[in-house]
N, C-alpha and C positions, 0 to 999 in steps of 0.2 A: 210372138210367143217365145219365151225363154227356154232354152234347152238345158236339161239337167242330166248328168251322167253319174251312175252309181256302180261301184264295184261291189260284188257280193260273193260270199262263200257259204255254202250250205252243208251242215253237218247232220249225220244220221244215216238212215237207210235210204240212200239217194242214188246209188248206182245199181243198174240192173232192173230198174223199175220204170223206165221211160221218162226219167226226169228231164233229160236234155231236150227230148222231143216235145214234152209238155211245155217247157220253158220257151222253146223256139215258136211253137204254134201260138201260145198265148201272146208272146211279144209281137209276132207278125200280125195277129188279128187286131192288135192295138196300135199298129203302125210304129212300133218302137225299133230302134237300131241297137246293135251290139253283138254279143257272142256269148256262148256258154260251152263248157267242156268239163269232162271228168278230170280229176286229179289223181296222180299216182297214189296219194295217201287215202283215197277212198271218199273224197268229198266232191262236190260240184261247185264250180266257180264261174263267174262271168262278169260282164259289164252290160248295163242297159242304159239307153239314152232316149230321151223324149221330153215331153212336157211334164212338169213336176207331179201333177195329179195322176197321170197315166203311169209314170214310173212307180209311184207309191202303190198304185193298184196292182201292178205286176209283182212287186215285192211282197205284198200281202198274199197273193196267189202262190208265189214261190215258197213262202213260209208254211203254207199248207201242203203244197206239192201234189203230184198225181195220186191216184187211188192207192197204190201199193207202197208209196213212200212213207217214211216216218221222219219228219224233220224235227231235230232236237235243238238246233241253234242256227240262226241266220245272222251272219256278220255282214255289215255293209258300211260303206264309206263313200262320200261324195268325191268325185275326181273331175278333172277338166274335160269338157265335152270335146268330141272329135268331129270336125266338120265334114270330112270326106267319106264318111261311112254310109253305105247304101242299103243295108239289109240287116237281119238278125241271123247269125250263123252258128252252126254246131261245129266246134273246133276239135282237133285231135287231142287225146289224152296227153297230159303233160304234168310237169312239176308245178306246184301251186306258185302263182305269182302274187297272190293276195297277201298284203301286209297288214296284220291286225292291230298294229300299234295305233292306227288312226281310226279305229271303228267309232261310228257315230250312230245316232238315232235318226237317220235320214228319213 
């Protein structure tokens, strides 16, 4: 099975609504790897890795978000898979590392 990794950045009402926990729970239940975190600029970003169909499924769920979220935009781009990752983690809030110049319709 080919592994695919996608970086994503979510815009809208996505902080203070359980978005990171929702993303982690959904990713783990689908046996995906990666991470998610809040950004200082008020967005949520992360990376998800797994088989193509399951990654697309998660991105569809992220685009909707948890109950109290309001997603207005989901940016995503394919990146190189990481072989040594073992789980899906919630990371500390940080500056955004997502570069939107390579956004695609993953």
